[in-house]
N, CA, C and O of each residue as an XYZ file, in Angstrom:
596
protein
N     -31.144    -11.839      9.311
C     -29.988    -11.303      8.611
C     -29.860     -9.829      8.940
O     -30.862     -9.120      9.037
N     -28.634     -9.367      9.111
C     -28.391     -7.963      9.424
C     -28.705     -7.101      8.216
O     -28.752     -7.584      7.085
N     -28.916     -5.829      8.471
C     -29.071     -4.908      7.355
C     -27.740     -4.826      6.635
O     -26.694     -5.018      7.254
N     -27.756     -4.540      5.322
C     -26.506     -4.509      4.576
C     -25.458     -3.576      5.165
O     -24.271     -3.899      5.136
N     -25.866     -2.425      5.701
C     -24.904     -1.474      6.254
C     -24.157     -2.073      7.445
O     -23.052     -1.632      7.759
N     -24.739     -3.070      8.112
C     -24.074     -3.681      9.257
C     -22.854     -4.491      8.821
O     -21.922     -4.659      9.607
N     -22.838     -4.990      7.600
C     -21.711     -5.778      7.125
C     -20.698     -4.925      6.363
O     -19.502     -4.975      6.651
N     -21.160     -4.165      5.421
C     -20.299     -3.338      4.585
C     -20.672     -1.883      4.808
O     -21.829     -1.502      4.628
N     -19.708     -1.074      5.194
C     -19.949      0.335      5.491
C     -20.627      1.046      4.320
O     -20.032      1.214      3.256
N     -21.847      1.449      4.523
C     -22.586      2.278      3.560
C     -22.500      1.740      2.125
O     -22.449      2.517      1.171
N     -22.486      0.424      1.977
C     -22.349     -0.212      0.661
C     -23.299     -1.395      0.528
O     -22.851     -2.536      0.415
N     -24.609     -1.138      0.542
C     -25.579     -2.236      0.472
C     -25.538     -3.024     -0.835
O     -26.073     -4.130     -0.907
N     -24.913     -2.467     -1.861
C     -24.845     -3.148     -3.148
C     -24.125     -4.495     -3.047
O     -24.441     -5.414     -3.803
N     -23.179     -4.628     -2.141
C     -22.437     -5.888     -2.032
C     -23.383     -7.006     -1.616
O     -23.437     -8.056     -2.257
N     -24.114     -6.780     -0.558
C     -25.017     -7.819     -0.080
C     -26.149     -8.056     -1.076
O     -26.585     -9.193     -1.257
N     -26.624     -7.002     -1.718
C     -27.702     -7.151     -2.711
C     -27.249     -8.027     -3.875
O     -28.001     -8.892     -4.325
N     -26.042     -7.816     -4.362
C     -25.526     -8.642     -5.461
C     -25.326    -10.084     -5.016
O     -25.618    -11.015     -5.767
N     -24.834    -10.269     -3.807
C     -24.648    -11.636     -3.301
C     -25.995    -12.337     -3.175
O     -26.105    -13.526     -3.472
N     -27.023    -11.607     -2.735
C     -28.359    -12.189     -2.599
C     -28.956    -12.574     -3.952
O     -29.762    -13.500     -4.044
N     -28.553    -11.855     -5.001
C     -29.094    -12.112     -6.340
C     -28.379    -13.270     -7.053
O     -28.857    -13.755     -8.079
N     -27.268    -13.699     -6.527
C     -26.489    -14.776     -7.144
C     -26.747    -16.089     -6.412
O     -27.173    -16.086     -5.257
N     -26.491    -17.204     -7.079
C     -26.631    -18.491     -6.392
C     -25.675    -18.566     -5.200
O     -24.532    -18.118     -5.286
N     -26.140    -19.124     -4.108
C     -25.331    -19.223     -2.901
C     -24.427    -20.446     -2.971
O     -24.828    -21.507     -3.448
N     -23.210    -20.279     -2.492
C     -22.277    -21.403     -2.402
C     -22.441    -22.128     -1.069
O     -21.862    -23.193     -0.857
N     -23.240    -21.538     -0.169
C     -23.367    -22.074      1.171
C     -22.403    -21.425      2.151
O     -22.456    -21.693      3.351
N     -21.527    -20.576      1.643
C     -20.556    -19.855      2.478
C     -20.813    -18.369      2.264
O     -20.354    -17.788      1.281
N     -21.546    -17.762      3.183
C     -21.957    -16.362      3.032
C     -20.770    -15.423      2.865
O     -20.794    -14.534      2.014
N     -19.744    -15.615      3.664
C     -18.569    -14.751      3.554
C     -17.935    -14.868      2.180
O     -17.605    -13.856      1.562
N     -17.763    -16.087      1.696
C     -17.174    -16.296      0.370
C     -18.040    -15.665     -0.716
O     -17.518    -15.064     -1.655
N     -19.355    -15.797     -0.593
C     -20.259    -15.201     -1.581
C     -20.134    -13.681     -1.586
O     -20.085    -13.065     -2.650
N     -20.084    -13.083     -0.413
C     -19.956    -11.623     -0.320
C     -18.626    -11.150     -0.887
O     -18.573    -10.171     -1.631
N     -17.562    -11.842     -0.536
C     -16.249    -11.423     -1.020
C     -16.081    -11.686     -2.513
O     -15.326    -10.980     -3.181
N     -16.772    -12.688     -3.043
C     -16.744    -12.902     -4.495
C     -17.330    -11.689     -5.206
O     -16.831    -11.282     -6.256
N     -18.382    -11.114     -4.642
C     -18.977     -9.899     -5.217
C     -17.953     -8.768     -5.188
O     -17.780     -8.062     -6.182
N     -17.285     -8.596     -4.072
C     -16.298     -7.524     -3.940
C     -15.164     -7.718     -4.952
O     -14.756     -6.767     -5.619
N     -14.660     -8.944     -5.065
C     -13.554     -9.198     -5.988
C     -13.972     -9.070     -7.449
O     -13.146     -8.737     -8.299
N     -15.243     -9.331     -7.751
C     -15.738     -9.201     -9.119
C     -16.113     -7.762     -9.478
O     -16.331     -7.448    -10.648
N     -16.186     -6.902     -8.485
C     -16.577     -5.509     -8.710
C     -15.493     -4.785     -9.503
O     -14.330     -5.188     -9.520
N     -15.908     -3.718    -10.151
C     -14.939     -2.895    -10.876
C     -14.013     -2.194     -9.884
O     -14.324     -2.101     -8.696
N     -12.889     -1.707    -10.368
C     -11.984     -0.975     -9.481
C     -12.680      0.260     -8.903
O     -12.466      0.604     -7.741
N     -13.503      0.920     -9.701
C     -14.227      2.093     -9.203
C     -15.164      1.706     -8.057
O     -15.277      2.432     -7.070
N     -15.833      0.562     -8.194
C     -16.718      0.096     -7.114
C     -15.917     -0.299     -5.880
O     -16.323     -0.014     -4.754
N     -14.785     -0.950     -6.092
C     -13.937     -1.315     -4.967
C     -13.434     -0.073     -4.238
O     -13.411     -0.032     -3.007
N     -13.034      0.929     -4.999
C     -12.573      2.172     -4.371
C     -13.706      2.858     -3.615
O     -13.483      3.414     -2.540
N     -14.914      2.824     -4.164
C     -16.061      3.406     -3.457
C     -16.307      2.660     -2.144
O     -16.612      3.277     -1.124
N     -16.173      1.340     -2.173
C     -16.328      0.541     -0.962
C     -15.270      0.917      0.074
O     -15.587      1.101      1.250
N     -14.029      1.030     -0.357
C     -12.944      1.408      0.551
C     -13.207      2.811      1.112
O     -13.070      3.046      2.313
N     -13.580      3.722      0.241
C     -13.806      5.112      0.669
C     -15.033      5.268      1.561
O     -15.183      6.298      2.218
N     -15.909      4.274      1.598
C     -17.080      4.325      2.481
C     -16.696      4.092      3.939
O     -17.497      4.334      4.841
N     -15.470      3.622      4.170
C     -15.000      3.362      5.538
C     -14.469      4.654      6.157
O     -13.882      5.490      5.469
N     -14.681      4.803      7.453
C     -14.189      6.003      8.145
C     -12.691      5.910      8.420
O     -12.130      4.818      8.514
N     -12.062      7.062      8.547
C     -10.682      7.077      9.006
C     -10.661      6.634     10.466
O     -11.602      6.895     11.215
N      -9.608      5.977     10.855
C      -9.470      5.527     12.232
C      -9.184      6.726     13.125
O      -8.293      7.530     12.848
N      -9.961      6.831     14.204
C      -9.822      7.942     15.151
C      -9.933      9.285     14.436
O      -9.296     10.264     14.822
N     -10.745      9.312     13.398
C     -10.892     10.522     12.599
C     -12.124     11.329     12.964
O     -12.703     11.158     14.036
N     -12.516     12.216     12.052
C     -13.618     13.138     12.277
C     -14.912     12.422     12.660
O     -15.629     12.871     13.554
N     -15.211     11.311     11.990
C     -16.465     10.596     12.275
C     -16.495     10.064     13.707
O     -17.560      9.994     14.321
N     -15.338      9.690     14.237
C     -15.282      9.221     15.620
C     -15.517     10.371     16.591
O     -16.154     10.203     17.631
N     -14.999     11.528     16.240
C     -15.135     12.692     17.114
C     -16.553     13.238     17.108
O     -17.117     13.543     18.159
N     -17.129     13.361     15.904
C     -18.484     13.937     15.843
C     -19.582     12.885     15.958
O     -20.761     13.185     15.765
N     -19.190     11.654     16.274
C     -20.125     10.560     16.569
C     -21.021     10.191     15.381
O     -22.201      9.890     15.561
N     -20.460     10.216     14.169
C     -21.228      9.805     12.995
C     -20.783      8.439     12.461
O     -21.162      8.048     11.357
N     -19.982      7.720     13.244
C     -19.614      6.359     12.861
C     -20.841      5.453     12.917
O     -21.764      5.695     13.695
N     -20.846      4.411     12.091
C     -21.879      3.398     12.249
C     -21.672      2.730     13.602
O     -20.580      2.791     14.167
N     -22.711      2.096     14.121
C     -22.600      1.412     15.406
C     -21.481      0.376     15.377
O     -20.716      0.251     16.333
N     -21.391     -0.366     14.273
C     -20.365     -1.407     14.173
C     -18.967     -0.797     14.196
O     -18.094     -1.289     14.911
N     -18.743      0.262     13.428
C     -17.419      0.890     13.409
C     -17.068      1.499     14.751
O     -15.923      1.420     15.198
N     -18.046      2.101     15.389
C     -17.805      2.701     16.698
C     -17.354      1.641     17.702
O     -16.386      1.849     18.432
N     -18.048      0.515     17.737
C     -17.688     -0.567     18.655
C     -16.321     -1.152     18.308
O     -15.532     -1.459     19.201
N     -16.042     -1.306     17.022
C     -14.765     -1.873     16.603
C     -13.609     -0.943     16.959
O     -12.583     -1.392     17.470
N     -13.773      0.344     16.693
C     -12.701      1.280     17.031
C     -12.492      1.331     18.547
O     -11.358      1.415     19.019
N     -13.582      1.280     19.299
C     -13.464      1.274     20.764
C     -12.736      0.019     21.239
O     -11.974      0.078     22.205
N     -12.960     -1.125     20.570
C     -12.314     -2.375     20.986
C     -10.797     -2.281     20.890
O     -10.083     -2.978     21.612
N     -10.302     -1.421     20.001
C      -8.857     -1.235     19.856
C      -8.347     -0.053     20.671
O      -7.166      0.287     20.605
N      -9.234      0.573     21.437
C      -8.827      1.700     22.265
C      -8.768      3.021     21.542
O      -8.224      3.992     22.067
N      -9.323      3.074     20.337
C      -9.237      4.307     19.557
C     -10.175      5.397     20.065
O     -10.117      6.537     19.604
N     -11.027      5.050     21.004
C     -11.896      6.051     21.627
C     -11.250      6.630     22.888
O     -11.841      7.464     23.573
N     -10.026      6.175     23.183
C      -9.321      6.618     24.387
C      -7.880      6.981     24.058
O      -6.952      6.466     24.682
N      -7.689      7.851     23.095
C      -6.349      8.230     22.677
C      -5.814      9.389     23.510
O      -6.556     10.285     23.912
N      -4.519      9.347     23.755
C      -3.868     10.505     24.355
C      -3.767     11.582     23.269
O      -3.921     11.271     22.088
N      -3.515     12.825     23.640
C      -3.325     13.856     22.611
C      -2.212     13.500     21.617
O      -2.328     13.783     20.425
N      -1.146     12.884     22.107
C      -0.040     12.500     21.225
C      -0.469     11.394     20.252
O      -0.125     11.433     19.070
N      -1.215     10.421     20.751
C      -1.708      9.349     19.877
C      -2.671      9.911     18.840
O      -2.618      9.543     17.666
N      -3.556     10.809     19.283
C      -4.493     11.421     18.349
C      -3.732     12.142     17.235
O      -4.084     12.015     16.062
N      -2.704     12.889     17.594
C      -1.910     13.605     16.584
C      -1.232     12.629     15.627
O      -1.170     12.885     14.424
N      -0.721     11.513     16.152
C      -0.085     10.515     15.293
C      -1.097      9.922     14.316
O      -0.803      9.787     13.128
N      -2.289      9.567     14.806
C      -3.320      9.046     13.911
C      -3.710     10.085     12.870
O      -3.834      9.770     11.686
N      -3.900     11.304     13.308
C      -4.300     12.381     12.391
C      -3.253     12.563     11.282
O      -3.603     12.651     10.106
N      -1.982     12.619     11.656
C      -0.913     12.815     10.675
C      -0.802     11.626      9.722
O      -0.651     11.806      8.514
N      -0.878     10.414     10.266
C      -0.772      9.228      9.413
C      -1.989      9.080      8.506
O      -1.843      8.712      7.340
N      -3.186      9.360      9.021
C      -4.381      9.337      8.175
C      -4.222     10.300      7.003
O      -4.528      9.952      5.863
N      -3.744     11.509      7.285
C      -3.585     12.516      6.230
C      -2.541     12.076      5.208
O      -2.759     12.214      4.004
N      -1.415     11.550      5.673
C      -0.362     11.094      4.761
C      -0.847      9.930      3.906
O      -0.564      9.867      2.709
N      -1.573      9.015      4.523
C      -2.075      7.845      3.803
C      -3.091      8.272      2.735
O      -3.010      7.838      1.585
N      -4.039      9.117      3.121
C      -5.055      9.574      2.172
C      -4.413     10.354      1.028
O      -4.818     10.211     -0.126
N      -3.427     11.166      1.340
C      -2.715     11.931      0.311
C      -2.014     10.992     -0.672
O      -2.050     11.210     -1.883
N      -1.384      9.959     -0.144
C      -0.627      9.034     -1.004
C      -1.525      8.138     -1.842
O      -1.251      7.908     -3.020
N      -2.617      7.623     -1.231
C      -3.408      6.600     -1.910
C      -4.783      7.056     -2.371
O      -5.360      6.429     -3.259
N      -5.326      8.118     -1.805
C      -6.633      8.609     -2.225
C      -7.810      7.923     -1.559
O      -8.948      8.045     -2.012
N      -7.537      7.206     -0.489
C      -8.599      6.546      0.273
C      -8.099      6.331      1.701
O      -6.900      6.423      1.961
N      -9.021      6.044      2.626
C      -8.606      5.884      4.022
C      -7.875      4.564      4.267
O      -8.075      3.578      3.558
N      -7.031      4.576      5.282
C      -6.339      3.379      5.736
C      -7.372      2.425      6.325
O      -8.173      2.817      7.174
N      -7.353      1.176      5.874
C      -8.295      0.164      6.361
C      -7.508     -0.959      7.027
O      -6.560     -1.500      6.459
N      -7.920     -1.291      8.234
C      -7.358     -2.435      8.953
C      -8.459     -2.991      9.849
O      -9.287     -2.239     10.362
N      -8.465     -4.276     10.032
C      -9.431     -4.896     10.942
C      -8.953     -4.638     12.363
O      -8.134     -5.386     12.898
N      -9.468     -3.578     12.966
C      -8.969     -3.140     14.272
C      -9.228     -4.160     15.374
O      -8.537     -4.158     16.393
N     -10.202     -5.019     15.183
C     -10.488     -6.031     16.213
C      -9.380     -7.066     16.325
O      -9.343     -7.826     17.293
N      -8.486     -7.110     15.360
C      -7.410     -8.096     15.379
C      -6.068     -7.487     15.796
O      -5.028     -8.133     15.664
N      -6.088     -6.243     16.300
C      -4.847     -5.587     16.697
C      -5.134     -4.579     17.811
O      -6.205     -4.601     18.419
N      -4.186     -3.712     18.067
C      -4.354     -2.676     19.082
C      -3.797     -1.365     18.534
O      -3.355     -1.305     17.386
N      -3.819     -0.311     19.358
C      -3.363      1.007     18.895
C      -1.949      0.958     18.337
O      -1.685      1.479     17.253
N      -1.047      0.338     19.071
C       0.350      0.279     18.625
C       0.476     -0.486     17.313
O       1.222     -0.076     16.424
N      -0.247     -1.594     17.188
C      -0.213     -2.373     15.959
C      -0.785     -1.617     14.773
O      -0.283     -1.728     13.654
N      -1.841     -0.845     15.021
C      -2.448     -0.048     13.952
C      -1.475      1.025     13.492
O      -1.266      1.200     12.291
N      -0.876      1.745     14.437
C       0.086      2.797     14.076
C       1.274      2.219     13.315
O       1.725      2.810     12.334
N       1.786      1.069     13.758
C       2.908      0.433     13.066
C       2.507      0.038     11.641
O       3.281      0.228     10.702
N       1.297     -0.511     11.480
C       0.828     -0.901     10.143
C       0.649      0.325      9.250
O       0.974      0.284      8.063
N       0.136      1.407      9.813
C      -0.032      2.629      9.026
C       1.321      3.104      8.501
O       1.461      3.432      7.323
N       2.308      3.136      9.384
C       3.644      3.591      8.970
C       4.226      2.660      7.899
O       4.755      3.125      6.889
N       4.129      1.363      8.122
C       4.712      0.395      7.190
C       4.013      0.425      5.834
O       4.668      0.378      4.793
N       2.696      0.504      5.848
C       1.950      0.428      4.590
C       2.058      1.685      3.753
O       1.728      1.653      2.567
N       2.507      2.789      4.323
C       2.752      4.000      3.527
C       3.808      3.764      2.446
O       3.842      4.483      1.447
N       4.664      2.768      2.639
C       5.712      2.460      1.665
C       5.209      1.610      0.505
O       5.926      1.432     -0.480
N       3.998      1.085      0.601
C       3.464      0.215     -0.450
C       3.027      1.005     -1.669
O       2.877      2.226     -1.613
N       2.825      0.288     -2.781
C       2.261      0.919     -3.973
C       0.736      0.882     -3.878
O       0.173      0.159     -3.056
N       0.083      1.660     -4.720
C      -1.369      1.825     -4.639
C      -2.107      0.508     -4.886
O      -3.065      0.201     -4.176
N      -1.681     -0.268     -5.872
C      -2.353     -1.540     -6.165
C      -2.282     -2.485     -4.970
O      -3.260     -3.163     -4.653
N      -1.138     -2.530     -4.311
C      -1.000     -3.377     -3.121
C      -1.921     -2.910     -2.012
O      -2.507     -3.725     -1.300
N      -2.051     -1.593     -1.862
C      -2.912     -1.067     -0.802
C      -4.393     -1.278     -1.094
O      -5.178     -1.485     -0.169
N      -4.784     -1.230     -2.353
C      -6.172     -1.550     -2.698
C      -6.449     -3.006     -2.324
O      -7.464     -3.309     -1.696
N      -5.547     -3.899     -2.710
C      -5.718     -5.326     -2.393
C      -5.723     -5.558     -0.884
O      -6.527     -6.345     -0.383
N      -4.836     -4.884     -0.158
C      -4.783     -5.037      1.297
C      -6.056     -4.507      1.935
O      -6.600     -5.134      2.844
N      -6.539     -3.353      1.468
C      -7.780     -2.794      2.015
C      -8.943     -3.752      1.799
O      -9.756     -3.947      2.702
N      -9.034     -4.349      0.620
C     -10.105     -5.320      0.335
C      -9.971     -6.531      1.249
O     -10.969     -7.022      1.777
N      -8.746     -7.016      1.439
C      -8.530     -8.149      2.355
C      -8.953     -7.787      3.782
O      -9.577     -8.595      4.469
N      -8.617     -6.591      4.219
C      -8.978     -6.161      5.565
C     -10.491     -5.999      5.706
O     -11.054     -6.341      6.747
N     -11.146     -5.487      4.679
C     -12.610     -5.401      4.688
C     -13.189     -6.807      4.824
O     -14.167     -7.013      5.544
N     -12.588     -7.765      4.137
C     -13.025     -9.155      4.260
C     -12.929     -9.659      5.689
O     -13.825    -10.364      6.154
N     -11.859     -9.311      6.394
C     -11.715     -9.714      7.793
C     -12.767     -9.036      8.673
O     -13.340     -9.668      9.561
N     -13.015     -7.757      8.425
C     -14.039     -7.023      9.176
C     -15.391     -7.704      8.997
O     -16.109     -7.944      9.968
N     -15.727     -8.010      7.754
C     -17.017     -8.637      7.451
C     -17.095    -10.040      8.050
O     -18.145    -10.443      8.551
N     -15.986    -10.787      7.999
C     -15.981    -12.127      8.592
C     -16.332    -12.060     10.073
O     -17.143    -12.847     10.560
N     -15.726    -11.128     10.780
C     -16.018    -10.996     12.218
C     -17.436    -10.506     12.463
O     -18.082    -10.936     13.418
N     -17.927     -9.617     11.617
C     -19.309     -9.154     11.777
C     -20.285    -10.292     11.536
O     -21.292    -10.402     12.235
N     -19.999    -11.145     10.551
C     -20.867    -12.310     10.316
C     -20.829    -13.266     11.505
O     -21.859    -13.808     11.905
N     -19.639    -13.470     12.069
C     -19.535    -14.337     13.257
C     -20.357    -13.769     14.408
O     -20.994    -14.521     15.145
N     -20.347    -12.452     14.565
C     -21.133    -11.819     15.627
C     -22.620    -12.060     15.447
O     -23.365    -12.109     16.426
N     -23.057    -12.209     14.208
C     -24.488    -12.387     13.907
C     -24.939    -13.821     14.146
O     -26.127    -14.075     14.346
N     -23.986    -14.769     14.128
C     -24.390    -16.178     14.239
C     -24.488    -16.643     15.673
O     -24.817    -17.802     15.925
């Protein structure tokens, strides 16, 4: 089994709680049940544990190995100056509006798709974005679990 940080960014409590509960036989479902049962404060902490896309952590190389590989898979390690500026501006606008970083499963899209989603999701309300971020974290974790099997 991977270390907890490999599945959930800097949030080992999710896997620890799932390990302490009876298993349904579906690891992903068990993990996401923990996330959905968590308090809003815990959910926000989980969301905030994720790095901004093409943000400071990518530049100063402090991303987790999994996040680094995932961002690279979408080409976020090879941005033009204009793309970098667009990501920087959208990250700032998103964080200002919602109080947490934009979360998307980058392995299921590309740079253009990510930028389009960032622009579109800025129009959402905060509750919708919390739910969307949790859903996207679920997709990230699903793919990480598949990589482990």
